[in-house]
Backbone bond lengths (Angstrom), bond angles and torsions (degrees), N, CA, C in turn:
res aa  C-N    CA-C-N  psi(-1)  N-CA   C-N-CA  omega(-1)  CA-C   N-CA-C  phi
1 M - - - 1.450 - - 1.534 111.35 -
2 R 1.333 115.97 -37.18 1.472 118.51 -178.95 1.524 110.58 -64.07
3 R 1.327 116.70 -43.09 1.458 119.33 -179.96 1.526 110.86 -65.18
4 A 1.316 116.40 -39.36 1.463 120.18 178.11 1.526 110.20 -62.74
5 L 1.321 116.40 -42.99 1.458 119.96 179.48 1.527 110.53 -62.58
6 D 1.321 117.07 -43.60 1.472 120.50 176.83 1.529 110.97 -56.11
7 L 1.329 116.40 -44.79 1.464 120.45 -179.07 1.525 111.52 -65.24
8 Y 1.338 116.79 -44.62 1.469 119.41 -178.34 1.526 111.49 -70.30
9 L 1.322 117.57 -35.00 1.465 119.82 176.20 1.527 109.87 -64.73
10 N 1.326 115.87 -44.22 1.460 120.14 178.51 1.527 110.54 -60.86
11 A 1.322 116.27 -45.25 1.470 120.26 179.26 1.523 110.50 -63.03
12 Y 1.312 116.54 -42.55 1.470 120.87 -179.08 1.530 111.38 -63.24
13 F 1.340 117.11 -43.06 1.459 119.52 -178.38 1.529 112.22 -72.45
14 L 1.321 117.04 -25.90 1.471 120.04 174.56 1.529 110.30 -75.77
15 D 1.337 115.98 -38.46 1.468 121.03 -178.93 1.530 108.65 -152.08
16 P 1.339 117.82 101.42 1.468 120.50 -177.92 1.531 113.75 -57.99
17 E 1.333 117.24 -19.16 1.471 121.22 179.19 1.534 112.04 -96.60
18 F 1.355 117.32 13.38 1.471 120.33 -178.23 1.523 110.30 -54.44
19 Y 1.332 116.04 131.21 1.465 121.48 -176.71 1.520 109.45 -137.84
20 E 1.318 115.86 128.01 1.457 122.34 173.41 1.526 105.91 -147.67
21 T 1.304 116.45 91.81 1.465 126.33 -171.87 1.528 112.83 62.79
22 E 1.337 116.93 -11.90 1.461 122.78 178.05 1.536 106.40 -167.32
23 F 1.337 117.26 150.72 1.456 120.01 176.86 1.527 110.22 -67.96
24 A 1.341 115.60 143.40 1.474 120.38 179.28 1.521 110.43 -58.56
25 E 1.332 117.09 -38.31 1.463 120.74 -178.51 1.527 111.82 -59.38
26 S 1.329 117.68 -41.87 1.475 119.18 -179.35 1.532 110.91 -69.12
27 R 1.331 117.12 -33.45 1.468 118.99 176.35 1.532 110.63 -68.66
28 I 1.332 116.47 -39.52 1.464 120.60 177.93 1.517 109.59 -62.21
29 K 1.323 116.72 -44.54 1.471 121.00 -179.71 1.527 112.19 -61.91
30 R 1.317 116.26 -29.08 1.463 119.89 179.85 1.533 111.36 -84.01
31 I 1.320 117.49 -40.10 1.462 121.56 -174.60 1.535 112.27 -81.44
32 A 1.324 117.68 -43.97 1.471 121.75 -172.22 1.528 113.99 -58.85
33 P 1.337 119.41 -48.37 1.469 117.23 -179.76 1.526 112.89 -60.44
34 E 1.322 116.15 -39.46 1.464 119.39 179.67 1.528 110.87 -65.83
35 L 1.323 116.32 -43.54 1.457 120.87 178.54 1.526 110.77 -63.62
36 A 1.310 116.63 -42.83 1.466 120.51 179.78 1.526 110.78 -65.31
37 R 1.336 116.53 -43.24 1.477 118.78 178.04 1.532 110.66 -60.92
38 S 1.319 116.69 -41.11 1.464 120.25 178.38 1.523 110.79 -62.94
39 A 1.332 116.72 -41.11 1.465 120.73 179.58 1.519 111.05 -65.70
40 V 1.332 116.46 -41.36 1.465 120.10 179.18 1.521 110.12 -65.12
41 K 1.343 116.60 -44.55 1.469 119.95 179.11 1.518 111.72 -61.52
42 A 1.314 116.08 -38.73 1.464 120.23 -178.73 1.522 111.85 -81.55
43 G 1.321 116.87 -8.31 1.461 120.73 -179.69 1.511 112.93 72.86
44 K 1.330 117.40 23.21 1.467 121.45 -178.29 1.515 110.21 -106.64
45 E 1.303 115.60 149.69 1.460 121.66 174.08 1.529 108.53 -83.01
46 A 1.310 116.59 154.13 1.461 120.25 174.22 1.524 107.95 -62.73
47 A 1.297 116.62 159.91 1.461 122.27 -172.15 1.526 114.12 -56.98
48 S 1.306 118.45 -40.84 1.462 120.36 -178.14 1.525 108.48 -137.95
49 P 1.335 117.60 158.61 1.471 119.52 177.59 1.530 112.40 -58.89
50 E 1.338 117.13 -37.84 1.460 120.48 -179.69 1.519 110.69 -65.11
51 L 1.337 116.11 -43.68 1.460 120.20 179.63 1.523 109.93 -65.61
52 R 1.321 116.34 -41.87 1.472 119.67 -179.55 1.528 110.29 -61.54
53 R 1.339 117.34 -44.47 1.468 120.12 178.66 1.522 110.93 -61.78
54 A 1.316 116.38 -41.90 1.465 119.94 179.94 1.528 110.70 -65.42
55 V 1.320 116.70 -42.93 1.466 120.94 178.50 1.528 109.63 -62.39
56 E 1.325 116.19 -45.08 1.472 120.12 178.83 1.519 110.83 -59.56
57 S 1.320 116.58 -44.10 1.455 121.17 -179.02 1.522 111.30 -60.85
58 V 1.313 116.55 -44.08 1.465 120.72 178.83 1.528 110.06 -66.44
59 M 1.329 116.91 -40.67 1.466 119.93 177.69 1.526 110.71 -61.31
60 L 1.318 116.66 -42.13 1.466 120.25 -179.99 1.518 111.29 -62.25
61 K 1.325 116.89 -41.87 1.469 120.01 177.58 1.521 110.54 -63.17
62 S 1.315 116.05 -41.04 1.460 120.52 179.24 1.528 111.25 -64.22
63 I 1.327 117.39 -44.26 1.465 121.81 179.43 1.521 110.58 -66.03
64 E 1.323 116.07 -37.65 1.463 119.76 179.08 1.527 110.89 -62.41
65 Q 1.327 116.07 -36.09 1.462 120.40 -179.59 1.520 112.06 -77.70
66 K 1.351 116.14 -34.34 1.475 118.41 -177.67 1.525 109.83 -151.32
67 W 1.329 115.90 115.25 1.462 122.94 177.56 1.521 108.45 -77.76
68 T 1.336 116.86 128.42 1.459 120.97 178.38 1.523 109.52 -125.47
69 A 1.319 115.77 176.60 1.464 120.53 -178.15 1.529 112.34 -59.40
70 G 1.307 118.59 -33.51 1.460 121.30 -177.94 1.522 114.32 -88.87
71 S 1.327 117.50 -0.95 1.470 120.82 -175.43 1.519 112.25 -61.47
72 E 1.328 116.74 -44.00 1.468 120.48 -176.59 1.526 111.00 -58.86
73 R 1.314 116.07 -46.89 1.472 120.46 -179.02 1.530 111.18 -63.92
74 A 1.330 115.75 -42.41 1.466 119.73 179.61 1.528 110.52 -63.08
75 L 1.331 117.34 -41.83 1.468 120.60 -179.83 1.520 111.24 -65.28
76 L 1.324 116.98 -40.45 1.461 120.41 177.96 1.519 110.71 -61.41
77 E 1.318 116.05 -37.97 1.468 120.50 178.14 1.527 110.54 -66.76
78 I 1.322 117.15 -44.27 1.461 121.33 -177.67 1.533 110.92 -68.24
79 M 1.319 118.15 -24.23 1.458 120.56 178.86 1.528 111.99 -63.44
80 G 1.317 117.95 -12.57 1.457 121.74 174.60 1.520 112.65 -100.53
81 S 1.319 116.82 13.10 1.460 122.40 -176.79 1.526 112.12 -63.98
82 D 1.326 115.01 155.96 1.461 120.99 172.79 1.525 110.52 -75.70
83 D 1.315 116.75 -18.18 1.462 121.64 -177.51 1.530 109.86 -89.96
84 E 1.328 115.41 115.65 1.469 121.29 -176.32 1.524 111.95 -59.27
85 S 1.310 117.26 -41.57 1.461 121.67 -179.09 1.528 111.10 -64.62
86 N 1.327 116.96 -43.56 1.462 120.53 178.58 1.524 111.07 -64.47
87 R 1.342 117.41 -40.37 1.476 120.74 177.36 1.523 110.54 -58.76
88 A 1.315 115.84 -48.98 1.469 120.44 -177.11 1.525 111.29 -65.56
89 T 1.325 116.79 -40.89 1.467 120.21 179.12 1.524 110.39 -64.47
90 A 1.327 117.27 -42.63 1.465 120.84 178.53 1.527 110.68 -61.18
91 M 1.321 116.52 -44.16 1.467 120.36 179.67 1.522 110.52 -63.82
92 T 1.321 117.00 -42.67 1.467 121.07 -179.46 1.524 111.01 -63.61
93 L 1.331 116.99 -43.12 1.465 120.30 178.68 1.529 111.21 -64.93
94 L 1.315 116.91 -42.13 1.456 120.10 179.25 1.529 110.41 -65.67
95 A 1.323 116.93 -37.18 1.470 121.21 -179.96 1.524 111.58 -59.42
96 E 1.327 116.80 -28.49 1.463 121.30 -179.58 1.527 112.95 -79.65
97 H 1.334 117.45 -6.98 1.465 121.51 -177.24 1.529 110.97 -130.63
98 P 1.332 117.71 64.90 1.469 119.03 -178.99 1.532 111.12 -65.43
99 S 1.315 114.77 145.12 1.467 121.22 176.07 1.517 107.86 -154.33
100 A 1.325 116.26 163.91 1.465 119.97 178.48 1.526 110.61 -62.31
101 A 1.323 116.71 -39.97 1.469 120.32 -179.90 1.531 110.65 -65.58
102 A 1.328 116.28 -41.30 1.461 119.80 179.39 1.523 110.42 -65.84
103 D 1.317 117.52 -38.26 1.459 121.05 178.97 1.529 110.62 -63.87
104 Q 1.335 116.89 -37.99 1.471 120.12 175.85 1.525 110.32 -64.33
105 Q 1.317 116.23 -39.52 1.470 120.11 177.96 1.529 110.63 -63.85
106 V 1.325 116.17 -37.45 1.463 120.28 178.72 1.524 109.64 -60.98
107 S 1.331 116.90 -40.74 1.472 119.92 178.11 1.519 110.97 -57.86
108 R 1.324 117.12 -38.57 1.466 121.04 177.48 1.529 111.06 -71.39
109 L 1.330 115.90 -38.80 1.472 119.44 179.71 1.523 111.44 -63.20
110 L 1.315 117.49 -34.25 1.464 121.45 -176.49 1.528 113.30 -64.46
111 V 1.321 117.07 -15.56 1.469 121.10 177.85 1.533 111.55 -120.99
112 D 1.324 116.60 12.40 1.461 121.26 -178.59 1.528 109.67 -64.51
113 P 1.334 118.39 139.30 1.469 120.08 177.91 1.539 112.69 -66.61
114 D 1.342 117.44 -23.16 1.463 121.63 176.66 1.530 107.27 -77.57
115 L 1.323 116.95 110.37 1.468 121.04 -176.14 1.524 112.68 -61.37
116 R 1.320 116.87 -27.08 1.471 119.72 178.00 1.521 109.96 -66.33
117 K 1.332 116.27 -46.95 1.461 119.77 178.95 1.526 110.68 -66.05
118 R 1.310 116.27 -39.32 1.461 120.32 178.84 1.536 109.82 -59.50
119 G 1.319 116.17 -44.18 1.464 120.21 179.11 1.517 112.27 -62.49
120 M 1.329 117.00 -43.71 1.463 120.25 178.01 1.530 110.31 -61.27
121 G 1.328 115.95 -38.37 1.467 120.43 175.91 1.521 111.75 -62.09
122 G 1.327 116.68 -35.85 1.465 121.27 178.17 1.516 112.06 -62.91
123 Y 1.324 116.95 -43.76 1.464 120.09 177.59 1.527 110.55 -59.49
124 L 1.340 115.86 -45.82 1.463 119.75 -178.88 1.525 111.74 -66.85
125 A 1.326 116.71 -40.10 1.468 119.93 179.85 1.527 110.59 -60.94
126 V 1.319 117.03 -45.01 1.467 119.51 -179.76 1.531 110.20 -66.77
127 K 1.334 117.02 -40.07 1.471 119.97 -179.30 1.523 111.32 -65.61
128 W 1.330 117.34 -45.20 1.462 120.50 -174.39 1.523 113.24 -87.24
129 R 1.328 117.15 -36.96 1.462 120.25 -172.80 1.529 113.35 -99.39
130 K 1.312 115.26 -9.13 1.479 122.66 179.91 1.530 111.32 51.14
131 E 1.326 117.52 -127.07 1.471 121.36 -171.88 1.530 113.50 -66.32
132 K 1.325 117.45 -17.59 1.468 119.66 176.35 1.534 111.12 -65.81
133 A 1.339 116.56 -22.98 1.470 120.95 179.54 1.529 112.28 -88.56
134 F 1.321 118.13 -9.80 1.460 120.81 -174.67 1.528 114.26 -62.97
135 P 1.337 119.78 -39.90 1.473 117.69 178.30 1.537 112.26 -58.52
136 L 1.325 116.34 -39.52 1.463 119.32 178.16 1.527 110.13 -66.05
137 M 1.320 117.02 -42.41 1.466 120.20 179.77 1.537 110.60 -63.11
138 Q 1.326 117.58 -35.66 1.469 120.34 176.66 1.529 110.59 -63.59
139 K 1.331 116.88 -37.96 1.473 120.11 176.12 1.528 110.07 -66.31
140 W 1.326 116.13 -40.27 1.464 120.07 -179.71 1.517 111.37 -62.78
141 L 1.325 117.68 -32.16 1.462 120.53 179.45 1.529 111.89 -65.32
142 L 1.319 116.72 -15.74 1.468 121.54 179.06 1.524 112.42 -102.04
143 E 1.322 117.13 0.00 1.468 121.95 -178.94 1.528 110.94 -66.47
144 P 1.334 117.52 144.63 1.472 119.41 175.91 1.535 112.79 -69.57
145 A 1.344 117.12 -26.39 1.471 120.06 -178.43 1.530 110.04 -74.58
146 E 1.315 115.31 119.13 1.461 121.68 -178.83 1.524 111.95 -58.54
147 L 1.334 117.33 -39.43 1.458 121.26 -179.31 1.528 111.22 -60.40
148 V 1.320 117.09 -39.89 1.467 121.11 -179.98 1.531 109.87 -65.82
149 R 1.311 117.40 -42.83 1.471 120.62 178.49 1.524 110.38 -64.29
150 F 1.328 116.40 -43.61 1.462 120.83 178.81 1.523 110.54 -58.61
151 D 1.335 116.75 -47.05 1.467 120.00 -179.04 1.523 111.63 -65.50
152 A 1.328 117.66 -36.28 1.470 120.29 177.69 1.525 110.24 -64.02
153 V 1.322 116.62 -46.95 1.465 120.78 179.36 1.528 110.20 -61.41
154 S 1.322 117.03 -47.96 1.462 121.34 -178.16 1.525 111.76 -63.04
155 A 1.332 116.59 -44.38 1.469 120.16 179.92 1.526 110.79 -62.06
156 L 1.314 116.86 -42.70 1.464 120.46 179.89 1.529 110.96 -65.71
157 L 1.321 117.20 -41.86 1.463 120.15 179.77 1.527 112.05 -68.69
158 E 1.334 116.81 -41.09 1.459 120.51 -176.15 1.521 113.20 -77.22
159 N 1.328 116.86 -41.19 1.459 119.85 -170.08 1.524 114.97 -121.00
160 G 1.319 117.84 -3.26 1.462 120.40 -173.67 1.515 115.94 -92.23
161 G 1.340 117.20 -2.85 1.461 119.65 -179.68 1.523 111.68 62.22
162 A 1.324 115.82 -158.37 1.465 121.40 -178.25 1.533 112.29 -61.68
163 P 1.346 118.71 -41.39 1.470 117.63 178.32 1.536 112.92 -64.24
164 G 1.337 116.32 -34.69 1.466 120.31 177.11 1.515 111.52 -67.30
165 R 1.322 116.52 -41.51 1.471 120.71 177.30 1.526 110.16 -62.00
166 K 1.345 116.44 -37.80 1.462 119.98 179.58 1.533 110.75 -64.23
167 L 1.342 116.83 -41.16 1.469 119.61 177.03 1.529 110.84 -60.96
168 V 1.322 115.92 -42.24 1.464 119.70 179.40 1.529 109.72 -66.25
169 A 1.316 117.17 -41.58 1.469 120.65 179.21 1.527 110.60 -62.28
170 D 1.334 116.31 -43.12 1.472 120.01 178.36 1.527 110.32 -61.49
171 Y 1.337 116.34 -42.43 1.460 120.43 179.35 1.528 110.56 -65.42
172 A 1.331 116.01 -44.88 1.469 119.98 -179.86 1.535 110.54 -60.76
173 N 1.315 116.70 -40.68 1.467 121.19 -178.68 1.527 113.14 -74.03
174 S 1.341 116.36 -17.71 1.469 119.53 -179.57 1.521 112.03 -69.85
175 G 1.341 116.50 -24.28 1.459 120.43 -178.32 1.519 113.40 75.57
176 N 1.340 117.41 13.76 1.465 121.13 -177.29 1.519 114.49 -85.69
177 E 1.338 118.32 -10.71 1.468 120.27 -177.24 1.526 109.80 -79.07
178 P 1.357 117.22 117.76 1.468 120.12 -178.23 1.532 114.12 -78.97
179 N 1.333 118.14 -21.44 1.456 120.72 -174.64 1.528 110.85 -88.04
180 A 1.317 116.40 121.65 1.467 121.87 -176.99 1.535 111.94 -63.77
181 Q 1.329 117.14 -38.92 1.474 119.61 179.94 1.524 111.32 -65.27
182 L 1.323 116.81 -40.83 1.462 119.91 179.10 1.529 110.32 -68.08
183 R 1.332 117.12 -37.68 1.475 120.09 175.88 1.524 110.20 -61.06
184 E 1.324 115.76 -43.91 1.464 120.53 179.74 1.526 111.01 -65.16
185 M 1.339 116.37 -42.53 1.458 120.09 178.90 1.529 111.35 -60.11
186 M 1.345 116.52 -43.21 1.467 120.00 178.77 1.526 110.51 -63.82
187 A 1.319 117.15 -43.91 1.464 120.72 -179.36 1.527 110.63 -60.27
188 E 1.335 116.95 -45.31 1.479 121.04 179.57 1.525 110.91 -64.15
189 A 1.326 116.65 -44.33 1.468 120.41 -177.71 1.528 111.14 -65.55
190 L 1.310 116.23 -37.23 1.462 120.13 -177.94 1.529 112.37 -75.37
191 K 1.341 117.52 -19.62 1.463 120.80 175.23 1.521 110.67 -69.35
192 E 1.344 115.21 -35.35 1.469 120.74 -178.19 1.519 109.56 -72.11
193 K 1.294 115.63 145.66 1.489 120.05 178.38 1.485 110.21 -97.54
């Protein structure tokens, strides 16, 4: 299956309309989720970063079209992807399907050593837990890791409503943010109503 997927991905990227008794895209959509599920079950990474990103992308499209019992686990796995777009899409899809099990996973993500996963957990915590997540986000605003501060600011602005915007405004006005780009991003976001 892996070799077939490599061939169909190559054909698709050379010609998105490639057709041989069936479009390459439909074969990829059928093969990739199964291959990815097998890799996740076996605890193995896909053969190459490019293949893994492509498999993740196809899985995300499949999950977006139809939520299944294994979707939550697959999305949690993709939230640790090297591909920023796939991480964000996985988090967004998971955010639309809150559950007790997913909330427990978020608690684990919030302390994950992988800062990317931790950040994705922050977005979900603010979206699902609202103001209960604010004390943690306030701590994140003091973190030395720029990525953690960025994710805290973004999560509060995107999912925190007016109280989240106020926390960001207070932080922006404190003058404690060392990164000029993040200061500028906060200023621009706070200008918008």
